[in-house]
N, C-alpha and C positions, 0 to 999 in steps of 0.2 A: 241504423241502415234502413232505407226506405223499402216498402213492400215491393216496388218495381225492381229495385236493384237486387233484392234478395231472390226474386223470381228469376232474374237474368242469370245470376250466379249459379242457382240451382240447375237451370237448364244447361249451362255450360258444363257443370260437373257431370250431369247425366250423359251428355254427349261424349265427354272424355272417357267415361267408363266403357263405352262401346267402341270408340274409334282409336284412342291413343295407343293401346297396347299393340295394335297392328304393326307399329313401327318399333316395338320394344326389342325385338330379337336382332342379333347381328351374327348369323350363323356362318357367313363368309362363303368363299368360293368352294370350300370343301363340301358344302351341302349340294351345290349344283353338280359337282363331280360325282357325289354319291347317288343322286337321282339319275344321272346319266350313265351310271355304271353298267358295264357289259354283263356283269353277273346277275343283274335283275332279270327275272323271267319276263317273257313277252306278255303273259297274262297280267302280271302285276303292273307293268308299264302302261298297259291299256287303261288301267284304272286311274292313272294320274289326273285325267280330265275331270274326274268326279271328286277326287280326294285332295288335290292341290297341295302336294307335300311341301314344296318350298314355301308357299305362302302360309300354310298352317304352322309349320315349325318356326318361321320367323315371328308369327303372331304369338306363339307360346313362349318365345324367348330363348330358343336354342342358341347356345354359344359354344365355341371351341373349348375343349378340355372338360366338358361336363361329364359327370357320372349320371347315366340315364338308366332307369328301370322301366322296362316295358312289361305291362301286365297281360298275361295270356296271349303271347304272340302267335301261337299256332305253329303247325309244322312247317309251313312255307310262309313265314310271316311277311306281310306286305311292308310293315314299318321296319322289320328287322333288316331287310335288304338295304335299307337306307341308313338306319341309325347305327348299326354295328360298324359298318365301314366308316361312317362319319366320325364315330368315337375313336376308332383306331387312327384315322388320318389326323386328328386334332389333339391326340394325347389324352383322350377321355376314356371312359369305361362304359361298356354296354352290358347290362344284366337283364335277364328275363325272370319274371316271377310267374310261376305256373304250377299246376297240380302235380305233374310228374317231371322232376328234374332230370330223369334218365330217359326221356322220350327220344328214341333213336332217330326219328324223322327230323326232329328239331336239330339235333347235333349233326346230322348229315348235312343240313342246310348251311350251318356255320363252320363246317370242318376246315375250310381253307383259311388258315390264320393270316395269310398274306393279304386277304381281303377283310376278314371280319375281326381279326385280332383275337385277344384272349377273352372270350365271352364267358360271363358268369351266369349262374342260375340259382334261384332261391325257391323253395317250395311255398306255394300259396294255394290254399283251398278253403272250403267252408269251415273245416275243423282244424286247420293249420294256417294261421294268419299272423304268427308272432315271430317268424324267422327272418324278416327283412332287417338288415343291420341298421341300428338306430343312427339318425343324423348322418347318413352316408351318401344320399343322393341329391343331385341338383334338380332333377326333373323325374317325375313319375308320369308315364303316359298310359292312359286307359282309353282304349278304342273299342267301341261297340260291345260293351259288356254289361252295362247296368240293367238292361232288359232281362238278362238272365238272373242277376243277383237280386232283383226286386222280387223274384218269386221263390227266394231261398231264405226265408226267415230274416235273421239279423245279419245276413252276409254283407249287404251294402254298408251298414254302420261299422261292422267289424273291419272290413277292408279299408274304409276311409280312415279309421283310426290307425291302421297299420301303415297306410301311405303317409299320414301325417308324421308318425314316429320315424319313418325311414328317411324323410326329407330333412336336409339341413335347414336351419333357420333361414328364411328368405327363399327356400326352394319352391318349385313350381309343380302343381298338379295340372296336367294337360288332359283335356277330355274331348273326345269325339264320340258322338252317340246319336243313333236314330231318334228323331224328335217327334213327339206326339203333341197334339194341341193341348194347351193348358186345360186342366179339369179332367183329363183322361186318366184312366186307372193304370198305374205302372205295372200292375200284375195281370193285365189283360191277356198277355201272351202273344201280342201282335209283333213284338220286336221293338216297339217304340215306347219311350217314356217321356213325360213332359220335362222341360228344363227345370222347373221348380223342384222336381223330385231330386235331381242331382245337386242343385244349388243348396237345398235345405240340408241334405246329407253332408255336403262338404262343410257348410257352416257349423253344423252340429259337431263335427270333428275338430273344428278350430280354424278352418281355412277362411281366407278372405277372397271374395270374388273380385278379381282384378280386371277382367275383360270378357266381352262376348264378341264373336265375329260371325258374319254371315258368309264366310268363305265357302262353306259346304252346304249352303241352303239350296234347296231344289223346289221351286214353286209348283213344279209339275207333279210332285208326290202327293197323292190324295189320301194315302194311308188306309185305304179301304179295300184290300186285296184278298182274294180267296185263301191265300197261304201266308198272310201277314207280310212283313217286310221281305221275307225270303222269296216272295214272288218276283221281286225285282232282281236286277243284276247286283252282285255277281252270282248269287245262288241259283236264281231262276227256277224255283220250284214250280212244277207245271201239273202235277197230279197227286191225288191221294186215293183212298179207297172209294170215295164217293164222287170225285170229279176229276176231269181232265180238261185242260185248257184247249181251246181251238187254236189253230195256227194264227188266226186273226187276233185272238186275245193275247197270245204269246208275243206277237209283233207289237201290239199296242203297249204292253207292259215293258218290253225292251226299249221302246222309244222314250220312256220316262227317264231312263238312266238309273242311277243309284238313288238311295233314299235322301230325304231332307235330313240334315244333321245339324245338331247344335255343336258349336266349337267354343269351348269355355277354357278360361285360364284362371286358376286359383293360386294363391300365395300362402305359404306358411309364414306367419309373421316373424320377422327377424328378432 
């Protein structure tokens, strides 16, 4: 093979890693219905412009009938309002992995079984990460969590191993995370981590990086805010003991929108 031909093939392979997985998912009309669902809060709907749920889930490879584990969904989970109804509508399963499986706020959110179906929950915390059923899930979704785990010892590695074990062969690890410039310290406490931090941890656990997407990129995000990523929407932190934002500063940060985010898709080898 000539040097020129080898370089051309290498370039096409690199391009495929970035672009091809964007068409990999076939979630169907049920996803559009879930995103448009009347049960979704107005606050969560307003964030669709920044988080692109249909495009992101299609990129990750969501399909009808999947068993989906969402990690740390929160009490009023943005993804929960979409994924649990989608799973119910398509014959799949939605499960949450979280520190307290008896969280009353979470169960109040998913109480209507006609919308959310039979939701499951598994304990997952820094000292309890072995409870996820082995080879049970088609997709594990982790959204905006690695910046916390990076500052908690071996938590990232332990959780990555747990996700790998929970996924079926060929299963997908879907990641959405505030993105820091390469070379940044993932333990800096700003809420951002570099893509390489997540990629290296995933590969260490055995995953293969299958695709990257710029769906959730935000070039306006300069990542240099007085209260870290939480200065931006949706948290909008505006003061602490030493500083309070002026109205002009608050308006300027609001105009940025939400953070610049990596959107990654990993595969557990079949």
